Gaussian input, Z-matrix of N, CA and C with variables (Angstrom, degrees):
# hf/3-21g

backbone

0 1
 N
 C     1     B1
 C     2     B2     1     A1
 N     3     B3     2     A2     1     D1
 C     4     B4     3     A3     2     D2
 C     5     B5     4     A4     3     D3
 N     6     B6     5     A5     4     D4
 C     7     B7     6     A6     5     D5
 C     8     B8     7     A7     6     D6
 N     9     B9     8     A8     7     D7
 C    10    B10     9     A9     8     D8
 C    11    B11    10    A10     9     D9
 N    12    B12    11    A11    10    D10
 C    13    B13    12    A12    11    D11
 C    14    B14    13    A13    12    D12
 N    15    B15    14    A14    13    D13
 C    16    B16    15    A15    14    D14
 C    17    B17    16    A16    15    D15
 N    18    B18    17    A17    16    D16
 C    19    B19    18    A18    17    D17
 C    20    B20    19    A19    18    D18
 N    21    B21    20    A20    19    D19
 C    22    B22    21    A21    20    D20
 C    23    B23    22    A22    21    D21
 N    24    B24    23    A23    22    D22
 C    25    B25    24    A24    23    D23
 C    26    B26    25    A25    24    D24
 N    27    B27    26    A26    25    D25
 C    28    B28    27    A27    26    D26
 C    29    B29    28    A28    27    D27
 N    30    B30    29    A29    28    D28
 C    31    B31    30    A30    29    D29
 C    32    B32    31    A31    30    D30
 N    33    B33    32    A32    31    D31
 C    34    B34    33    A33    32    D32
 C    35    B35    34    A34    33    D33
 N    36    B36    35    A35    34    D34
 C    37    B37    36    A36    35    D35
 C    38    B38    37    A37    36    D36
 N    39    B39    38    A38    37    D37
 C    40    B40    39    A39    38    D38
 C    41    B41    40    A40    39    D39
 N    42    B42    41    A41    40    D40
 C    43    B43    42    A42    41    D41
 C    44    B44    43    A43    42    D42
 N    45    B45    44    A44    43    D43
 C    46    B46    45    A45    44    D44
 C    47    B47    46    A46    45    D45
 N    48    B48    47    A47    46    D46
 C    49    B49    48    A48    47    D47
 C    50    B50    49    A49    48    D48
 N    51    B51    50    A50    49    D49
 C    52    B52    51    A51    50    D50
 C    53    B53    52    A52    51    D51
 N    54    B54    53    A53    52    D52
 C    55    B55    54    A54    53    D53
 C    56    B56    55    A55    54    D54
 N    57    B57    56    A56    55    D55
 C    58    B58    57    A57    56    D56
 C    59    B59    58    A58    57    D57
 N    60    B60    59    A59    58    D58
 C    61    B61    60    A60    59    D59
 C    62    B62    61    A61    60    D60
 N    63    B63    62    A62    61    D61
 C    64    B64    63    A63    62    D62
 C    65    B65    64    A64    63    D63
 N    66    B66    65    A65    64    D64
 C    67    B67    66    A66    65    D65
 C    68    B68    67    A67    66    D66
 N    69    B69    68    A68    67    D67
 C    70    B70    69    A69    68    D68
 C    71    B71    70    A70    69    D69
 N    72    B72    71    A71    70    D70
 C    73    B73    72    A72    71    D71
 C    74    B74    73    A73    72    D72
 N    75    B75    74    A74    73    D73
 C    76    B76    75    A75    74    D74
 C    77    B77    76    A76    75    D75
 N    78    B78    77    A77    76    D76
 C    79    B79    78    A78    77    D77
 C    80    B80    79    A79    78    D78
 N    81    B81    80    A80    79    D79
 C    82    B82    81    A81    80    D80
 C    83    B83    82    A82    81    D81
 N    84    B84    83    A83    82    D82
 C    85    B85    84    A84    83    D83
 C    86    B86    85    A85    84    D84
 N    87    B87    86    A86    85    D85
 C    88    B88    87    A87    86    D86
 C    89    B89    88    A88    87    D87
 N    90    B90    89    A89    88    D88
 C    91    B91    90    A90    89    D89
 C    92    B92    91    A91    90    D90
 N    93    B93    92    A92    91    D91
 C    94    B94    93    A93    92    D92
 C    95    B95    94    A94    93    D93
 N    96    B96    95    A95    94    D94
 C    97    B97    96    A96    95    D95
 C    98    B98    97    A97    96    D96
 N    99    B99    98    A98    97    D97
 C   100   B100    99    A99    98    D98
 C   101   B101   100   A100    99    D99
 N   102   B102   101   A101   100   D100
 C   103   B103   102   A102   101   D101
 C   104   B104   103   A103   102   D102
 N   105   B105   104   A104   103   D103
 C   106   B106   105   A105   104   D104
 C   107   B107   106   A106   105   D105
 N   108   B108   107   A107   106   D106
 C   109   B109   108   A108   107   D107
 C   110   B110   109   A109   108   D108
 N   111   B111   110   A110   109   D109
 C   112   B112   111   A111   110   D110
 C   113   B113   112   A112   111   D111
 N   114   B114   113   A113   112   D112
 C   115   B115   114   A114   113   D113
 C   116   B116   115   A115   114   D114
 N   117   B117   116   A116   115   D115
 C   118   B118   117   A117   116   D116
 C   119   B119   118   A118   117   D117
 N   120   B120   119   A119   118   D118
 C   121   B121   120   A120   119   D119
 C   122   B122   121   A121   120   D120
 N   123   B123   122   A122   121   D121
 C   124   B124   123   A123   122   D122
 C   125   B125   124   A124   123   D123
 N   126   B126   125   A125   124   D124
 C   127   B127   126   A126   125   D125
 C   128   B128   127   A127   126   D126
 N   129   B129   128   A128   127   D127
 C   130   B130   129   A129   128   D128
 C   131   B131   130   A130   129   D129
 N   132   B132   131   A131   130   D130
 C   133   B133   132   A132   131   D131
 C   134   B134   133   A133   132   D132
 N   135   B135   134   A134   133   D133
 C   136   B136   135   A135   134   D134
 C   137   B137   136   A136   135   D135
 N   138   B138   137   A137   136   D136
 C   139   B139   138   A138   137   D137
 C   140   B140   139   A139   138   D138
 N   141   B141   140   A140   139   D139
 C   142   B142   141   A141   140   D140
 C   143   B143   142   A142   141   D141
 N   144   B144   143   A143   142   D142
 C   145   B145   144   A144   143   D143
 C   146   B146   145   A145   144   D144
 N   147   B147   146   A146   145   D145
 C   148   B148   147   A147   146   D146
 C   149   B149   148   A148   147   D147
 N   150   B150   149   A149   148   D148
 C   151   B151   150   A150   149   D149
 C   152   B152   151   A151   150   D150
 N   153   B153   152   A152   151   D151
 C   154   B154   153   A153   152   D152
 C   155   B155   154   A154   153   D153
 N   156   B156   155   A155   154   D154
 C   157   B157   156   A156   155   D155
 C   158   B158   157   A157   156   D156
 N   159   B159   158   A158   157   D157
 C   160   B160   159   A159   158   D158
 C   161   B161   160   A160   159   D159
 N   162   B162   161   A161   160   D160
 C   163   B163   162   A162   161   D161
 C   164   B164   163   A163   162   D162
 N   165   B165   164   A164   163   D163
 C   166   B166   165   A165   164   D164
 C   167   B167   166   A166   165   D165
 N   168   B168   167   A167   166   D166
 C   169   B169   168   A168   167   D167
 C   170   B170   169   A169   168   D168
 N   171   B171   170   A170   169   D169
 C   172   B172   171   A171   170   D170
 C   173   B173   172   A172   171   D171
 N   174   B174   173   A173   172   D172
 C   175   B175   174   A174   173   D173
 C   176   B176   175   A175   174   D174
 N   177   B177   176   A176   175   D175
 C   178   B178   177   A177   176   D176
 C   179   B179   178   A178   177   D177
 N   180   B180   179   A179   178   D178
 C   181   B181   180   A180   179   D179
 C   182   B182   181   A181   180   D180
 N   183   B183   182   A182   181   D181
 C   184   B184   183   A183   182   D182
 C   185   B185   184   A184   183   D183
 N   186   B186   185   A185   184   D184
 C   187   B187   186   A186   185   D185
 C   188   B188   187   A187   186   D186
 N   189   B189   188   A188   187   D187
 C   190   B190   189   A189   188   D188
 C   191   B191   190   A190   189   D189
 N   192   B192   191   A191   190   D190
 C   193   B193   192   A192   191   D191
 C   194   B194   193   A193   192   D192
 N   195   B195   194   A194   193   D193
 C   196   B196   195   A195   194   D194
 C   197   B197   196   A196   195   D195
 N   198   B198   197   A197   196   D196
 C   199   B199   198   A198   197   D197
 C   200   B200   199   A199   198   D198
 N   201   B201   200   A200   199   D199
 C   202   B202   201   A201   200   D200
 C   203   B203   202   A202   201   D201
 N   204   B204   203   A203   202   D202
 C   205   B205   204   A204   203   D203
 C   206   B206   205   A205   204   D204
 N   207   B207   206   A206   205   D205
 C   208   B208   207   A207   206   D206
 C   209   B209   208   A208   207   D207
 N   210   B210   209   A209   208   D208
 C   211   B211   210   A210   209   D209
 C   212   B212   211   A211   210   D210
 N   213   B213   212   A212   211   D211
 C   214   B214   213   A213   212   D212
 C   215   B215   214   A214   213   D213

   B1=1.4565
   B2=1.5091
   B3=1.2847
   B4=1.4623
   B5=1.5148
   B6=1.3121
   B7=1.4599
   B8=1.5188
   B9=1.3138
   B10=1.4563
   B11=1.5268
   B12=1.3204
   B13=1.4603
   B14=1.5229
   B15=1.3123
   B16=1.4619
   B17=1.5180
   B18=1.3091
   B19=1.4608
   B20=1.5273
   B21=1.3525
   B22=1.4647
   B23=1.5257
   B24=1.2954
   B25=1.4546
   B26=1.5162
   B27=1.3423
   B28=1.4624
   B29=1.5264
   B30=1.3034
   B31=1.4602
   B32=1.5185
   B33=1.3144
   B34=1.4664
   B35=1.5291
   B36=1.3155
   B37=1.4685
   B38=1.5337
   B39=1.3296
   B40=1.4541
   B41=1.5285
   B42=1.3249
   B43=1.4666
   B44=1.5229
   B45=1.3218
   B46=1.4658
   B47=1.5330
   B48=1.3307
   B49=1.4590
   B50=1.5272
   B51=1.3169
   B52=1.4525
   B53=1.5322
   B54=1.3085
   B55=1.4719
   B56=1.5246
   B57=1.3093
   B58=1.4678
   B59=1.5266
   B60=1.3380
   B61=1.4688
   B62=1.5271
   B63=1.3272
   B64=1.4653
   B65=1.5221
   B66=1.3175
   B67=1.4612
   B68=1.5179
   B69=1.3284
   B70=1.4598
   B71=1.5270
   B72=1.3193
   B73=1.4652
   B74=1.5337
   B75=1.3094
   B76=1.4679
   B77=1.5249
   B78=1.3234
   B79=1.4706
   B80=1.5249
   B81=1.3353
   B82=1.4642
   B83=1.5244
   B84=1.3071
   B85=1.4573
   B86=1.5191
   B87=1.3113
   B88=1.4622
   B89=1.5239
   B90=1.3232
   B91=1.4660
   B92=1.5236
   B93=1.3217
   B94=1.4570
   B95=1.5279
   B96=1.2989
   B97=1.4598
   B98=1.5199
   B99=1.3095
   B100=1.4485
   B101=1.5107
   B102=1.3158
   B103=1.4551
   B104=1.5235
   B105=1.3254
   B106=1.4552
   B107=1.5232
   B108=1.3129
   B109=1.4646
   B110=1.5222
   B111=1.3351
   B112=1.4557
   B113=1.5140
   B114=1.3203
   B115=1.4630
   B116=1.5249
   B117=1.3239
   B118=1.4617
   B119=1.5201
   B120=1.3131
   B121=1.4560
   B122=1.5215
   B123=1.3275
   B124=1.4603
   B125=1.5229
   B126=1.3123
   B127=1.4519
   B128=1.5256
   B129=1.3249
   B130=1.4669
   B131=1.5194
   B132=1.3201
   B133=1.4647
   B134=1.5245
   B135=1.3155
   B136=1.4507
   B137=1.5116
   B138=1.3140
   B139=1.4632
   B140=1.5266
   B141=1.3297
   B142=1.4630
   B143=1.5254
   B144=1.3188
   B145=1.4727
   B146=1.5290
   B147=1.3298
   B148=1.4687
   B149=1.5219
   B150=1.3244
   B151=1.4649
   B152=1.5264
   B153=1.3137
   B154=1.4687
   B155=1.5203
   B156=1.3198
   B157=1.4652
   B158=1.5315
   B159=1.3209
   B160=1.4719
   B161=1.5252
   B162=1.3294
   B163=1.4579
   B164=1.5242
   B165=1.3256
   B166=1.4679
   B167=1.5256
   B168=1.3027
   B169=1.4706
   B170=1.5239
   B171=1.3294
   B172=1.4638
   B173=1.5215
   B174=1.2987
   B175=1.4642
   B176=1.5183
   B177=1.3154
   B178=1.4723
   B179=1.5295
   B180=1.3473
   B181=1.4676
   B182=1.5327
   B183=1.3315
   B184=1.4673
   B185=1.5196
   B186=1.3118
   B187=1.4627
   B188=1.5358
   B189=1.3123
   B190=1.4755
   B191=1.5238
   B192=1.3039
   B193=1.4616
   B194=1.5283
   B195=1.3044
   B196=1.4545
   B197=1.5259
   B198=1.3147
   B199=1.4657
   B200=1.5203
   B201=1.3231
   B202=1.4597
   B203=1.5254
   B204=1.3261
   B205=1.4711
   B206=1.5218
   B207=1.3047
   B208=1.4693
   B209=1.5174
   B210=1.3175
   B211=1.4671
   B212=1.5188
   B213=1.2810
   B214=1.4718
   B215=1.4971
   A1=110.06
   A2=113.91
   A3=120.20
   A4=112.62
   A5=118.52
   A6=120.79
   A7=110.03
   A8=116.29
   A9=121.26
   A10=110.88
   A11=116.11
   A12=121.81
   A13=107.52
   A14=116.55
   A15=121.55
   A16=108.98
   A17=116.06
   A18=122.01
   A19=106.62
   A20=117.46
   A21=121.07
   A22=113.87
   A23=118.23
   A24=120.97
   A25=113.46
   A26=117.00
   A27=119.94
   A28=110.75
   A29=117.07
   A30=120.54
   A31=112.54
   A32=115.82
   A33=120.06
   A34=111.40
   A35=116.02
   A36=119.43
   A37=110.27
   A38=117.20
   A39=118.93
   A40=110.31
   A41=116.86
   A42=119.65
   A43=111.51
   A44=117.38
   A45=120.36
   A46=110.09
   A47=117.03
   A48=120.93
   A49=110.92
   A50=116.37
   A51=121.18
   A52=110.61
   A53=116.26
   A54=120.57
   A55=110.95
   A56=115.92
   A57=120.06
   A58=111.43
   A59=117.47
   A60=121.26
   A61=113.10
   A62=116.99
   A63=119.37
   A64=114.37
   A65=116.55
   A66=118.98
   A67=113.10
   A68=115.51
   A69=121.42
   A70=114.37
   A71=119.09
   A72=119.27
   A73=111.72
   A74=117.54
   A75=121.39
   A76=111.77
   A77=117.66
   A78=119.38
   A79=112.25
   A80=116.89
   A81=120.39
   A82=113.05
   A83=116.94
   A84=120.74
   A85=110.83
   A86=115.82
   A87=120.82
   A88=111.29
   A89=116.14
   A90=120.39
   A91=109.51
   A92=115.25
   A93=120.38
   A94=109.03
   A95=115.77
   A96=121.48
   A97=108.20
   A98=114.74
   A99=118.87
   A100=111.12
   A101=114.74
   A102=121.95
   A103=108.58
   A104=114.67
   A105=121.68
   A106=108.06
   A107=115.95
   A108=122.39
   A109=112.58
   A110=115.33
   A111=120.83
   A112=115.36
   A113=116.30
   A114=120.36
   A115=109.52
   A116=115.39
   A117=120.31
   A118=108.27
   A119=115.82
   A120=122.81
   A121=106.74
   A122=115.92
   A123=121.15
   A124=107.75
   A125=115.89
   A126=121.03
   A127=108.57
   A128=115.02
   A129=120.60
   A130=108.23
   A131=117.18
   A132=118.24
   A133=109.33
   A134=117.30
   A135=121.15
   A136=117.15
   A137=117.60
   A138=117.38
   A139=109.98
   A140=116.93
   A141=119.75
   A142=112.71
   A143=117.41
   A144=120.63
   A145=110.91
   A146=117.41
   A147=120.74
   A148=111.15
   A149=116.41
   A150=120.49
   A151=109.92
   A152=116.51
   A153=120.42
   A154=110.85
   A155=117.22
   A156=121.22
   A157=110.52
   A158=116.27
   A159=120.28
   A160=111.04
   A161=116.87
   A162=119.91
   A163=111.18
   A164=116.93
   A165=120.70
   A166=113.65
   A167=117.59
   A168=120.16
   A169=113.90
   A170=117.45
   A171=118.88
   A172=114.24
   A173=117.56
   A174=119.44
   A175=114.10
   A176=117.49
   A177=119.75
   A178=112.47
   A179=119.32
   A180=118.68
   A181=113.82
   A182=117.73
   A183=120.37
   A184=113.75
   A185=118.46
   A186=120.29
   A187=112.41
   A188=117.66
   A189=119.21
   A190=111.09
   A191=117.17
   A192=121.15
   A193=110.07
   A194=116.54
   A195=121.30
   A196=110.98
   A197=117.02
   A198=121.13
   A199=110.24
   A200=117.04
   A201=120.48
   A202=110.73
   A203=116.50
   A204=120.26
   A205=111.03
   A206=117.10
   A207=121.20
   A208=112.94
   A209=116.30
   A210=119.88
   A211=113.80
   A212=118.31
   A213=118.41
   A214=112.50
   D1=149.29
   D2=179.94
   D3=-97.84
   D4=-6.38
   D5=-177.77
   D6=-63.63
   D7=139.51
   D8=177.32
   D9=-80.16
   D10=-31.09
   D11=178.31
   D12=-142.51
   D13=123.14
   D14=178.57
   D15=-94.99
   D16=140.18
   D17=174.30
   D18=-103.25
   D19=82.95
   D20=-170.44
   D21=-60.14
   D22=-29.90
   D23=-179.28
   D24=-60.39
   D25=-30.87
   D26=-179.15
   D27=-60.60
   D28=-53.58
   D29=-178.79
   D30=-63.17
   D31=-41.10
   D32=-179.47
   D33=-62.70
   D34=-48.33
   D35=-178.09
   D36=-71.03
   D37=-36.68
   D38=177.66
   D39=-59.56
   D40=-45.53
   D41=179.56
   D42=-63.23
   D43=-37.87
   D44=178.29
   D45=-63.38
   D46=-47.95
   D47=179.73
   D48=-64.91
   D49=-40.37
   D50=179.86
   D51=-64.78
   D52=-36.46
   D53=178.10
   D54=-57.58
   D55=-38.54
   D56=178.82
   D57=-63.36
   D58=-26.59
   D59=-177.95
   D60=-95.46
   D61=-41.88
   D62=-171.56
   D63=-116.97
   D64=-4.40
   D65=178.53
   D66=84.40
   D67=-155.24
   D68=-169.58
   D69=-65.29
   D70=-18.43
   D71=177.65
   D72=-64.53
   D73=-14.88
   D74=178.10
   D75=-60.60
   D76=-25.88
   D77=-177.69
   D78=-66.49
   D79=-16.18
   D80=179.39
   D81=-88.25
   D82=-2.51
   D83=-179.49
   D84=-64.70
   D85=138.08
   D86=176.18
   D87=-105.92
   D88=26.91
   D89=178.72
   D90=-55.22
   D91=134.82
   D92=-178.27
   D93=-153.28
   D94=151.38
   D95=174.31
   D96=-139.29
   D97=150.37
   D98=179.41
   D99=-174.58
   D100=-167.85
   D101=-177.82
   D102=-122.73
   D103=135.19
   D104=175.05
   D105=-139.86
   D106=120.11
   D107=179.90
   D108=51.45
   D109=43.00
   D110=174.99
   D111=78.62
   D112=9.05
   D113=-179.99
   D114=-120.68
   D115=144.24
   D116=176.52
   D117=-80.14
   D118=130.37
   D119=176.82
   D120=-115.89
   D121=126.31
   D122=-179.22
   D123=-127.22
   D124=126.13
   D125=178.77
   D126=-121.31
   D127=121.78
   D128=177.09
   D129=-123.58
   D130=164.18
   D131=170.96
   D132=-57.61
   D133=156.36
   D134=-171.57
   D135=-82.96
   D136=-4.26
   D137=-178.42
   D138=-70.96
   D139=145.26
   D140=177.49
   D141=-55.65
   D142=-36.82
   D143=179.86
   D144=-65.27
   D145=-38.51
   D146=179.83
   D147=-68.13
   D148=-42.29
   D149=178.93
   D150=-64.39
   D151=-43.01
   D152=178.35
   D153=-62.57
   D154=-43.45
   D155=178.41
   D156=-59.02
   D157=-48.65
   D158=-179.03
   D159=-60.99
   D160=-44.30
   D161=-178.12
   D162=-66.25
   D163=-52.53
   D164=-173.10
   D165=-69.81
   D166=-37.52
   D167=-173.52
   D168=-95.80
   D169=-26.61
   D170=-173.84
   D171=-119.95
   D172=-48.25
   D173=-171.53
   D174=-81.52
   D175=-54.02
   D176=-178.00
   D177=-56.28
   D178=-44.84
   D179=-179.09
   D180=-67.05
   D181=-21.24
   D182=-174.24
   D183=-117.42
   D184=10.33
   D185=-173.54
   D186=-60.35
   D187=-40.42
   D188=178.90
   D189=-66.17
   D190=-39.83
   D191=178.41
   D192=-65.20
   D193=-39.98
   D194=179.32
   D195=-62.82
   D196=-43.68
   D197=177.18
   D198=-63.59
   D199=-41.41
   D200=178.43
   D201=-60.95
   D202=-43.29
   D203=179.83
   D204=-61.07
   D205=-36.40
   D206=179.73
   D207=-69.55
   D208=-33.96
   D209=-172.55
   D210=-97.82
   D211=-1.67
   D212=-178.50
   D213=-80.49

């Protein structure tokens, strides 16, 4: 991986939430988030449902905290 800092909780929680929707195939997800050159990089599966899940359950509620973590 090229990320300078990985946010491991993102992938772990995404897989847990995804499991509730799609079952055991969620364990194959390579969802990851981290920081590279001062920018947040977020990778989710490409399905619209996966992107919506990540945004609504993980990113939107924590976006201010994420920005704070980057700038501290």
